[in-house]
N, C-alpha and C positions, 0 to 999 in steps of 0.2 A: 195538336196544341192550338194552332190558329186556323179557324176557318174561313177559307177566301171563296168558298162555293157560291156567295152572293156578291162576287165581285163583278161590278155592272160593265156593260160592253163597251159604252161610251166612254172615250179616254177622258173627257173633262168631268164625268160623273164618277170614272174610276179614281181620278186624282183624288177628288173629294171625300170619297169614301175612304180610299187608303189613308189619307190625311186623320181621318176620323178615328180609324182604326190605330194609327200611330199613336194619337193622343190618348187612347184608351189604353193601351199597352204600357205606355209611358208612365200613367196614372197607377196601374197595378204594379210595374217593376220598382219605380224609385223608392216606393218603401222599403222594399224587400232588400235593393241594394244597400241601402242606409244601416238597416237593422246587420247585416253581414258584415259589412265594414265596421259597423260599432262593436260587434261581436268580435271580429278578430282584433280589433285594438285593446278590447278587454283580455284578451287572451295573449296578448303580446307577440301578435301574428301579423300586425299590420304590414311590415315590411314585405313578408310573404305575399300577402294580398295586394300590394302595390305592385310588386313583381310582375305579376299577372298581366298588368299594361290594360287594364279594363277601364281605367280611368285615370286621372289625372290627379296628382298630389293634392293639388288645391281643392278640388271637387272631393276627393276623399275626406280631407278634413274637415269641410262644409258639412258634409253628411253625418261624421260622427259627432260634429258638435250640436247640430240640428236634433239627432236622436237624443243625445244626451240632456239637452234643453226640453224635448218632448217627455224625457223621463224624471223631470225635476232637478235637473243638474247633480245627480247623485254621486258623479264620476270627478275627481279631480285628478287629471291625467298623469301629471307630474312625468311624463315622457319625451319633454322639450321638444315636441313636434308643432309645427306652425299650422 
């Protein structure tokens, strides 16, 4: 999945290169995390998703709110989560 074959040999160049890779990976993964947590919340499975310990409760709530906003605020959760 992750091709590190172009990894520079120089330590400083490698650090900068890795930083760019990390930014790209984050840009691609963040929307997927957001959609996955949103779907879990819609399916009333957010407790199980949180139990995986992949992100904090606060971050998960922010992601589900953001996804809901991006979709036009169609969901009124009513699940008393903060």
